[in-house]
mmCIF file of the N, C-alpha and C atoms, coordinates in Angstrom:
data_MODEL
# 
_entry.id   MODEL 
# 
loop_
_atom_site.group_PDB 
_atom_site.id 
_atom_site.type_symbol 
_atom_site.label_atom_id 
_atom_site.label_alt_id 
_atom_site.label_comp_id 
_atom_site.label_asym_id 
_atom_site.label_entity_id 
_atom_site.label_seq_id 
_atom_site.pdbx_PDB_ins_code 
_atom_site.Cartn_x 
_atom_site.Cartn_y 
_atom_site.Cartn_z 
_atom_site.occupancy 
_atom_site.B_iso_or_equiv 
_atom_site.pdbx_formal_charge 
_atom_site.auth_seq_id 
_atom_site.auth_comp_id 
_atom_site.auth_asym_id 
_atom_site.auth_atom_id 
_atom_site.pdbx_PDB_model_num 
ATOM 1   N N  . UNK A 1 1  ? 119.419 126.880 88.996  1.00 0.00 ? 1  UNK A N  1 
ATOM 2   C CA . UNK A 1 1  ? 119.096 125.475 89.018  1.00 0.00 ? 1  UNK A CA 1 
ATOM 3   C C  . UNK A 1 1  ? 117.657 125.242 88.568  1.00 0.00 ? 1  UNK A C  1 
ATOM 4   N N  . UNK A 1 2  ? 116.742 126.077 89.036  1.00 0.00 ? 2  UNK A N  1 
ATOM 5   C CA . UNK A 1 2  ? 115.347 125.930 88.617  1.00 0.00 ? 2  UNK A CA 1 
ATOM 6   C C  . UNK A 1 2  ? 115.210 126.103 87.106  1.00 0.00 ? 2  UNK A C  1 
ATOM 7   N N  . UNK A 1 3  ? 115.940 127.034 86.558  1.00 0.00 ? 3  UNK A N  1 
ATOM 8   C CA . UNK A 1 3  ? 115.865 127.263 85.117  1.00 0.00 ? 3  UNK A CA 1 
ATOM 9   C C  . UNK A 1 3  ? 116.447 126.079 84.362  1.00 0.00 ? 3  UNK A C  1 
ATOM 10  N N  . UNK A 1 4  ? 117.586 125.572 84.827  1.00 0.00 ? 4  UNK A N  1 
ATOM 11  C CA . UNK A 1 4  ? 118.184 124.412 84.164  1.00 0.00 ? 4  UNK A CA 1 
ATOM 12  C C  . UNK A 1 4  ? 117.252 123.206 84.213  1.00 0.00 ? 4  UNK A C  1 
ATOM 13  N N  . UNK A 1 5  ? 116.624 122.992 85.350  1.00 0.00 ? 5  UNK A N  1 
ATOM 14  C CA . UNK A 1 5  ? 115.781 121.809 85.530  1.00 0.00 ? 5  UNK A CA 1 
ATOM 15  C C  . UNK A 1 5  ? 114.417 121.966 84.852  1.00 0.00 ? 5  UNK A C  1 
ATOM 16  N N  . UNK A 1 6  ? 113.790 123.109 85.029  1.00 0.00 ? 6  UNK A N  1 
ATOM 17  C CA . UNK A 1 6  ? 112.405 123.276 84.570  1.00 0.00 ? 6  UNK A CA 1 
ATOM 18  C C  . UNK A 1 6  ? 112.297 123.823 83.152  1.00 0.00 ? 6  UNK A C  1 
ATOM 19  N N  . UNK A 1 7  ? 113.062 124.832 82.841  1.00 0.00 ? 7  UNK A N  1 
ATOM 20  C CA . UNK A 1 7  ? 112.942 125.473 81.542  1.00 0.00 ? 7  UNK A CA 1 
ATOM 21  C C  . UNK A 1 7  ? 113.774 124.733 80.489  1.00 0.00 ? 7  UNK A C  1 
ATOM 22  N N  . UNK A 1 8  ? 115.030 124.456 80.831  1.00 0.00 ? 8  UNK A N  1 
ATOM 23  C CA . UNK A 1 8  ? 115.903 123.807 79.859  1.00 0.00 ? 8  UNK A CA 1 
ATOM 24  C C  . UNK A 1 8  ? 115.789 122.288 79.897  1.00 0.00 ? 8  UNK A C  1 
ATOM 25  N N  . UNK A 1 9  ? 115.011 121.760 80.831  1.00 0.00 ? 9  UNK A N  1 
ATOM 26  C CA . UNK A 1 9  ? 114.712 120.327 80.919  1.00 0.00 ? 9  UNK A CA 1 
ATOM 27  C C  . UNK A 1 9  ? 115.967 119.450 81.023  1.00 0.00 ? 9  UNK A C  1 
ATOM 28  N N  . UNK A 1 10 ? 116.925 119.896 81.837  1.00 0.00 ? 10 UNK A N  1 
ATOM 29  C CA . UNK A 1 10 ? 118.167 119.139 82.048  1.00 0.00 ? 10 UNK A CA 1 
ATOM 30  C C  . UNK A 1 10 ? 117.960 118.104 83.143  1.00 0.00 ? 10 UNK A C  1 
ATOM 31  N N  . UNK A 1 11 ? 118.667 116.992 83.032  1.00 0.00 ? 11 UNK A N  1 
ATOM 32  C CA . UNK A 1 11 ? 118.632 115.970 84.085  1.00 0.00 ? 11 UNK A CA 1 
ATOM 33  C C  . UNK A 1 11 ? 119.543 116.413 85.227  1.00 0.00 ? 11 UNK A C  1 
ATOM 34  N N  . UNK A 1 12 ? 119.411 115.751 86.375  1.00 0.00 ? 12 UNK A N  1 
ATOM 35  C CA . UNK A 1 12 ? 120.282 116.076 87.500  1.00 0.00 ? 12 UNK A CA 1 
ATOM 36  C C  . UNK A 1 12 ? 121.735 115.773 87.161  1.00 0.00 ? 12 UNK A C  1 
ATOM 37  N N  . UNK A 1 13 ? 121.980 114.748 86.363  1.00 0.00 ? 13 UNK A N  1 
ATOM 38  C CA . UNK A 1 13 ? 123.342 114.416 85.950  1.00 0.00 ? 13 UNK A CA 1 
ATOM 39  C C  . UNK A 1 13 ? 123.930 115.536 85.089  1.00 0.00 ? 13 UNK A C  1 
ATOM 40  N N  . UNK A 1 14 ? 123.126 116.068 84.164  1.00 0.00 ? 14 UNK A N  1 
ATOM 41  C CA . UNK A 1 14 ? 123.595 117.163 83.312  1.00 0.00 ? 14 UNK A CA 1 
ATOM 42  C C  . UNK A 1 14 ? 123.856 118.422 84.134  1.00 0.00 ? 14 UNK A C  1 
ATOM 43  N N  . UNK A 1 15 ? 122.963 118.708 85.060  1.00 0.00 ? 15 UNK A N  1 
ATOM 44  C CA . UNK A 1 15 ? 123.144 119.883 85.915  1.00 0.00 ? 15 UNK A CA 1 
ATOM 45  C C  . UNK A 1 15 ? 124.396 119.705 86.776  1.00 0.00 ? 15 UNK A C  1 
ATOM 46  N N  . UNK A 1 16 ? 124.613 118.485 87.259  1.00 0.00 ? 16 UNK A N  1 
ATOM 47  C CA . UNK A 1 16 ? 125.813 118.195 88.043  1.00 0.00 ? 16 UNK A CA 1 
ATOM 48  C C  . UNK A 1 16 ? 127.083 118.462 87.266  1.00 0.00 ? 16 UNK A C  1 
ATOM 49  N N  . UNK A 1 17 ? 127.100 118.095 85.991  1.00 0.00 ? 17 UNK A N  1 
ATOM 50  C CA . UNK A 1 17 ? 128.268 118.364 85.156  1.00 0.00 ? 17 UNK A CA 1 
ATOM 51  C C  . UNK A 1 17 ? 128.465 119.862 84.945  1.00 0.00 ? 17 UNK A C  1 
ATOM 52  N N  . UNK A 1 18 ? 127.370 120.571 84.737  1.00 0.00 ? 18 UNK A N  1 
ATOM 53  C CA . UNK A 1 18 ? 127.445 122.017 84.512  1.00 0.00 ? 18 UNK A CA 1 
ATOM 54  C C  . UNK A 1 18 ? 127.952 122.740 85.766  1.00 0.00 ? 18 UNK A C  1 
ATOM 55  N N  . UNK A 1 19 ? 127.389 122.376 86.928  1.00 0.00 ? 19 UNK A N  1 
ATOM 56  C CA . UNK A 1 19 ? 127.714 123.078 88.166  1.00 0.00 ? 19 UNK A CA 1 
ATOM 57  C C  . UNK A 1 19 ? 128.869 122.446 88.943  1.00 0.00 ? 19 UNK A C  1 
ATOM 58  N N  . UNK A 1 20 ? 129.296 121.258 88.521  1.00 0.00 ? 20 UNK A N  1 
ATOM 59  C CA . UNK A 1 20 ? 130.380 120.576 89.226  1.00 0.00 ? 20 UNK A CA 1 
ATOM 60  C C  . UNK A 1 20 ? 129.957 120.064 90.594  1.00 0.00 ? 20 UNK A C  1 
ATOM 61  N N  . UNK A 1 21 ? 128.716 119.604 90.689  1.00 0.00 ? 21 UNK A N  1 
ATOM 62  C CA . UNK A 1 21 ? 128.168 119.121 91.968  1.00 0.00 ? 21 UNK A CA 1 
ATOM 63  C C  . UNK A 1 21 ? 127.661 117.696 91.811  1.00 0.00 ? 21 UNK A C  1 
ATOM 64  N N  . UNK A 1 22 ? 127.453 117.036 92.933  1.00 0.00 ? 22 UNK A N  1 
ATOM 65  C CA . UNK A 1 22 ? 126.905 115.690 93.000  1.00 0.00 ? 22 UNK A CA 1 
ATOM 66  C C  . UNK A 1 22 ? 125.414 115.735 92.663  1.00 0.00 ? 22 UNK A C  1 
ATOM 67  N N  . UNK A 1 23 ? 124.927 114.808 91.834  1.00 0.00 ? 23 UNK A N  1 
ATOM 68  C CA . UNK A 1 23 ? 123.520 114.839 91.427  1.00 0.00 ? 23 UNK A CA 1 
ATOM 69  C C  . UNK A 1 23 ? 122.572 114.581 92.597  1.00 0.00 ? 23 UNK A C  1 
ATOM 70  N N  . UNK A 1 24 ? 122.988 113.784 93.579  1.00 0.00 ? 24 UNK A N  1 
ATOM 71  C CA . UNK A 1 24 ? 122.129 113.530 94.749  1.00 0.00 ? 24 UNK A CA 1 
ATOM 72  C C  . UNK A 1 24 ? 121.946 114.800 95.569  1.00 0.00 ? 24 UNK A C  1 
ATOM 73  N N  . UNK A 1 25 ? 123.020 115.562 95.766  1.00 0.00 ? 25 UNK A N  1 
ATOM 74  C CA . UNK A 1 25 ? 122.896 116.811 96.524  1.00 0.00 ? 25 UNK A CA 1 
ATOM 75  C C  . UNK A 1 25 ? 122.099 117.842 95.742  1.00 0.00 ? 25 UNK A C  1 
ATOM 76  N N  . UNK A 1 26 ? 122.223 117.820 94.420  1.00 0.00 ? 26 UNK A N  1 
ATOM 77  C CA . UNK A 1 26 ? 121.434 118.740 93.595  1.00 0.00 ? 26 UNK A CA 1 
ATOM 78  C C  . UNK A 1 26 ? 119.949 118.441 93.681  1.00 0.00 ? 26 UNK A C  1 
ATOM 79  N N  . UNK A 1 27 ? 119.609 117.165 93.752  1.00 0.00 ? 27 UNK A N  1 
ATOM 80  C CA . UNK A 1 27 ? 118.200 116.778 93.861  1.00 0.00 ? 27 UNK A CA 1 
ATOM 81  C C  . UNK A 1 27 ? 117.594 117.344 95.153  1.00 0.00 ? 27 UNK A C  1 
ATOM 82  N N  . UNK A 1 28 ? 118.319 117.225 96.268  1.00 0.00 ? 28 UNK A N  1 
ATOM 83  C CA . UNK A 1 28 ? 117.827 117.775 97.544  1.00 0.00 ? 28 UNK A CA 1 
ATOM 84  C C  . UNK A 1 28 ? 117.744 119.297 97.469  1.00 0.00 ? 28 UNK A C  1 
ATOM 85  N N  . UNK A 1 29 ? 118.760 119.914 96.886  1.00 0.00 ? 29 UNK A N  1 
ATOM 86  C CA . UNK A 1 29 ? 118.753 121.372 96.768  1.00 0.00 ? 29 UNK A CA 1 
ATOM 87  C C  . UNK A 1 29 ? 117.586 121.823 95.903  1.00 0.00 ? 29 UNK A C  1 
ATOM 88  N N  . UNK A 1 30 ? 117.287 121.074 94.829  1.00 0.00 ? 30 UNK A N  1 
ATOM 89  C CA . UNK A 1 30 ? 116.150 121.407 93.982  1.00 0.00 ? 30 UNK A CA 1 
ATOM 90  C C  . UNK A 1 30 ? 114.849 121.322 94.766  1.00 0.00 ? 30 UNK A C  1 
ATOM 91  N N  . UNK A 1 31 ? 114.689 120.273 95.571  1.00 0.00 ? 31 UNK A N  1 
ATOM 92  C CA . UNK A 1 31 ? 113.475 120.126 96.368  1.00 0.00 ? 31 UNK A CA 1 
ATOM 93  C C  . UNK A 1 31 ? 113.291 121.306 97.313  1.00 0.00 ? 31 UNK A C  1 
ATOM 94  N N  . UNK A 1 32 ? 114.365 121.705 97.997  1.00 0.00 ? 32 UNK A N  1 
ATOM 95  C CA . UNK A 1 32 ? 114.283 122.841 98.921  1.00 0.00 ? 32 UNK A CA 1 
ATOM 96  C C  . UNK A 1 32 ? 114.008 124.141 98.171  1.00 0.00 ? 32 UNK A C  1 
ATOM 97  N N  . UNK A 1 33 ? 114.699 124.340 97.067  1.00 0.00 ? 33 UNK A N  1 
ATOM 98  C CA . UNK A 1 33 ? 114.539 125.573 96.298  1.00 0.00 ? 33 UNK A CA 1 
ATOM 99  C C  . UNK A 1 33 ? 113.145 125.686 95.691  1.00 0.00 ? 33 UNK A C  1 
ATOM 100 N N  . UNK A 1 34 ? 112.638 124.591 95.152  1.00 0.00 ? 34 UNK A N  1 
ATOM 101 C CA . UNK A 1 34 ? 111.300 124.646 94.562  1.00 0.00 ? 34 UNK A CA 1 
ATOM 102 C C  . UNK A 1 34 ? 110.229 124.871 95.626  1.00 0.00 ? 34 UNK A C  1 
ATOM 103 N N  . UNK A 1 35 ? 110.428 124.323 96.838  1.00 0.00 ? 35 UNK A N  1 
ATOM 104 C CA . UNK A 1 35 ? 109.483 124.563 97.929  1.00 0.00 ? 35 UNK A CA 1 
ATOM 105 C C  . UNK A 1 35 ? 109.481 126.044 98.317  1.00 0.00 ? 35 UNK A C  1 
ATOM 106 N N  . UNK A 1 36 ? 110.663 126.654 98.376  1.00 0.00 ? 36 UNK A N  1 
ATOM 107 C CA . UNK A 1 36 ? 110.753 128.086 98.684  1.00 0.00 ? 36 UNK A CA 1 
ATOM 108 C C  . UNK A 1 36 ? 110.084 128.909 97.584  1.00 0.00 ? 36 UNK A C  1 
ATOM 109 N N  . UNK A 1 37 ? 110.301 128.510 96.336  1.00 0.00 ? 37 UNK A N  1 
ATOM 110 C CA . UNK A 1 37 ? 109.679 129.227 95.226  1.00 0.00 ? 37 UNK A CA 1 
ATOM 111 C C  . UNK A 1 37 ? 108.169 129.129 95.286  1.00 0.00 ? 37 UNK A C  1 
ATOM 112 N N  . UNK A 1 38 ? 107.638 127.936 95.544  1.00 0.00 ? 38 UNK A N  1 
ATOM 113 C CA . UNK A 1 38 ? 106.188 127.764 95.644  1.00 0.00 ? 38 UNK A CA 1 
ATOM 114 C C  . UNK A 1 38 ? 105.620 128.633 96.761  1.00 0.00 ? 38 UNK A C  1 
ATOM 115 N N  . UNK A 1 39 ? 106.316 128.689 97.896  1.00 0.00 ? 39 UNK A N  1 
ATOM 116 C CA . UNK A 1 39 ? 105.848 129.488 99.024  1.00 0.00 ? 39 UNK A CA 1 
ATOM 117 C C  . UNK A 1 39 ? 105.832 130.975 98.657  1.00 0.00 ? 39 UNK A C  1 
ATOM 118 N N  . UNK A 1 40 ? 106.915 131.439 98.051  1.00 0.00 ? 40 UNK A N  1 
ATOM 119 C CA . UNK A 1 40 ? 106.991 132.836 97.642  1.00 0.00 ? 40 UNK A CA 1 
ATOM 120 C C  . UNK A 1 40 ? 105.915 133.157 96.599  1.00 0.00 ? 40 UNK A C  1 
ATOM 121 N N  . UNK A 1 41 ? 105.767 132.291 95.609  1.00 0.00 ? 41 UNK A N  1 
ATOM 122 C CA . UNK A 1 41 ? 104.786 132.505 94.552  1.00 0.00 ? 41 UNK A CA 1 
ATOM 123 C C  . UNK A 1 41 ? 103.365 132.542 95.116  1.00 0.00 ? 41 UNK A C  1 
ATOM 124 N N  . UNK A 1 42 ? 103.077 131.684 96.073  1.00 0.00 ? 42 UNK A N  1 
ATOM 125 C CA . UNK A 1 42 ? 101.756 131.665 96.695  1.00 0.00 ? 42 UNK A CA 1 
ATOM 126 C C  . UNK A 1 42 ? 101.500 132.967 97.453  1.00 0.00 ? 42 UNK A C  1 
ATOM 127 N N  . UNK A 1 43 ? 102.543 133.496 98.108  1.00 0.00 ? 43 UNK A N  1 
ATOM 128 C CA . UNK A 1 43 ? 102.391 134.768 98.822  1.00 0.00 ? 43 UNK A CA 1 
ATOM 129 C C  . UNK A 1 43 ? 102.108 135.902 97.839  1.00 0.00 ? 43 UNK A C  1 
ATOM 130 N N  . UNK A 1 44 ? 102.807 135.919 96.731  1.00 0.00 ? 44 UNK A N  1 
ATOM 131 C CA . UNK A 1 44 ? 102.620 136.964 95.728  1.00 0.00 ? 44 UNK A CA 1 
ATOM 132 C C  . UNK A 1 44 ? 101.217 136.892 95.130  1.00 0.00 ? 44 UNK A C  1 
ATOM 133 N N  . UNK A 1 45 ? 100.747 135.668 94.886  1.00 0.00 ? 45 UNK A N  1 
ATOM 134 C CA . UNK A 1 45 ? 99.413  135.481 94.314  1.00 0.00 ? 45 UNK A CA 1 
ATOM 135 C C  . UNK A 1 45 ? 98.307  135.643 95.350  1.00 0.00 ? 45 UNK A C  1 
ATOM 136 N N  . UNK A 1 46 ? 98.654  135.657 96.631  1.00 0.00 ? 46 UNK A N  1 
ATOM 137 C CA . UNK A 1 46 ? 97.655  135.853 97.670  1.00 0.00 ? 46 UNK A CA 1 
ATOM 138 C C  . UNK A 1 46 ? 96.885  134.605 98.044  1.00 0.00 ? 46 UNK A C  1 
ATOM 139 N N  . UNK A 1 47 ? 97.447  133.445 97.780  1.00 0.00 ? 47 UNK A N  1 
ATOM 140 C CA . UNK A 1 47 ? 96.819  132.189 98.177  1.00 0.00 ? 47 UNK A CA 1 
ATOM 141 C C  . UNK A 1 47 ? 97.768  131.431 99.083  1.00 0.00 ? 47 UNK A C  1 
ATOM 142 N N  . UNK A 1 48 ? 97.212  130.531 99.877  1.00 0.00 ? 48 UNK A N  1 
ATOM 143 C CA . UNK A 1 48 ? 98.051  129.703 100.724 1.00 0.00 ? 48 UNK A CA 1 
ATOM 144 C C  . UNK A 1 48 ? 98.797  128.679 99.892  1.00 0.00 ? 48 UNK A C  1 
ATOM 145 N N  . UNK A 1 49 ? 99.911  128.205 100.407 1.00 0.00 ? 49 UNK A N  1 
ATOM 146 C CA . UNK A 1 49 ? 100.715 127.219 99.701  1.00 0.00 ? 49 UNK A CA 1 
ATOM 147 C C  . UNK A 1 49 ? 99.889  125.973 99.428  1.00 0.00 ? 49 UNK A C  1 
ATOM 148 N N  . UNK A 1 50 ? 99.087  125.559 100.414 1.00 0.00 ? 50 UNK A N  1 
ATOM 149 C CA . UNK A 1 50 ? 98.304  124.341 100.242 1.00 0.00 ? 50 UNK A CA 1 
ATOM 150 C C  . UNK A 1 50 ? 97.112  124.554 99.329  1.00 0.00 ? 50 UNK A C  1 
ATOM 151 N N  . UNK A 1 51 ? 96.630  125.803 99.233  1.00 0.00 ? 51 UNK A N  1 
ATOM 152 C CA . UNK A 1 51 ? 95.559  126.096 98.285  1.00 0.00 ? 51 UNK A CA 1 
ATOM 153 C C  . UNK A 1 51 ? 96.093  126.039 96.865  1.00 0.00 ? 51 UNK A C  1 
ATOM 154 N N  . UNK A 1 52 ? 97.327  126.513 96.684  1.00 0.00 ? 52 UNK A N  1 
ATOM 155 C CA . UNK A 1 52 ? 97.931  126.555 95.358  1.00 0.00 ? 52 UNK A CA 1 
ATOM 156 C C  . UNK A 1 52 ? 98.357  125.170 94.910  1.00 0.00 ? 52 UNK A C  1 
ATOM 157 N N  . UNK A 1 53 ? 98.762  124.331 95.862  1.00 0.00 ? 53 UNK A N  1 
ATOM 158 C CA . UNK A 1 53 ? 99.158  122.966 95.509  1.00 0.00 ? 53 UNK A CA 1 
ATOM 159 C C  . UNK A 1 53 ? 100.548 122.640 95.998  1.00 0.00 ? 53 UNK A C  1 
ATOM 160 N N  . UNK A 1 54 ? 100.802 121.379 96.244  1.00 0.00 ? 54 UNK A N  1 
ATOM 161 C CA . UNK A 1 54 ? 102.097 120.928 96.728  1.00 0.00 ? 54 UNK A CA 1 
ATOM 162 C C  . UNK A 1 54 ? 103.146 120.937 95.628  1.00 0.00 ? 54 UNK A C  1 
ATOM 163 N N  . UNK A 1 55 ? 102.786 120.504 94.447  1.00 0.00 ? 55 UNK A N  1 
ATOM 164 C CA . UNK A 1 55 ? 103.750 120.435 93.350  1.00 0.00 ? 55 UNK A CA 1 
ATOM 165 C C  . UNK A 1 55 ? 103.900 121.770 92.666  1.00 0.00 ? 55 UNK A C  1 
ATOM 166 N N  . UNK A 1 56 ? 105.062 121.989 92.106  1.00 0.00 ? 56 UNK A N  1 
ATOM 167 C CA . UNK A 1 56 ? 105.307 123.234 91.405  1.00 0.00 ? 56 UNK A CA 1 
ATOM 168 C C  . UNK A 1 56 ? 104.698 123.224 90.019  1.00 0.00 ? 56 UNK A C  1 
ATOM 169 N N  . UNK A 1 57 ? 104.352 122.017 89.532  1.00 0.00 ? 57 UNK A N  1 
ATOM 170 C CA . UNK A 1 57 ? 103.849 121.910 88.189  1.00 0.00 ? 57 UNK A CA 1 
ATOM 171 C C  . UNK A 1 57 ? 104.946 121.695 87.174  1.00 0.00 ? 57 UNK A C  1 
ATOM 172 N N  . UNK A 1 58 ? 106.202 121.765 87.637  1.00 0.00 ? 58 UNK A N  1 
ATOM 173 C CA . UNK A 1 58 ? 107.335 121.618 86.743  1.00 0.00 ? 58 UNK A CA 1 
ATOM 174 C C  . UNK A 1 58 ? 107.926 120.229 86.777  1.00 0.00 ? 58 UNK A C  1 
ATOM 175 N N  . UNK A 1 59 ? 107.682 119.486 87.860  1.00 0.00 ? 59 UNK A N  1 
ATOM 176 C CA . UNK A 1 59 ? 108.305 118.182 88.004  1.00 0.00 ? 59 UNK A CA 1 
ATOM 177 C C  . UNK A 1 59 ? 107.749 117.208 86.990  1.00 0.00 ? 59 UNK A C  1 
ATOM 178 N N  . UNK A 1 60 ? 108.577 116.303 86.600  1.00 0.00 ? 60 UNK A N  1 
ATOM 179 C CA . UNK A 1 60 ? 108.152 115.235 85.702  1.00 0.00 ? 60 UNK A CA 1 
ATOM 180 C C  . UNK A 1 60 ? 108.065 113.954 86.514  1.00 0.00 ? 60 UNK A C  1 
ATOM 181 N N  . UNK A 1 61 ? 107.132 113.139 86.182  1.00 0.00 ? 61 UNK A N  1 
ATOM 182 C CA . UNK A 1 61 ? 107.020 111.838 86.824  1.00 0.00 ? 61 UNK A CA 1 
ATOM 183 C C  . UNK A 1 61 ? 107.773 110.832 85.971  1.00 0.00 ? 61 UNK A C  1 
ATOM 184 N N  . UNK A 1 62 ? 108.739 110.184 86.591  1.00 0.00 ? 62 UNK A N  1 
ATOM 185 C CA . UNK A 1 62 ? 109.554 109.222 85.844  1.00 0.00 ? 62 UNK A CA 1 
ATOM 186 C C  . UNK A 1 62 ? 109.203 107.828 86.279  1.00 0.00 ? 62 UNK A C  1 
# 
């Protein structure tokens, strides 16, 4: 999902069609998954999550 959303720049509607899921549930799952990724990435880099930043840097502002 992260790859579809961030790398391939797919909308939640497109991802929903690909995965056969509701776009609203995908949006929540993306939020949870990206938060876990940020936490893991911050641990690997040796910085706190809040030092690294709240946003993943991948989200687009619409």
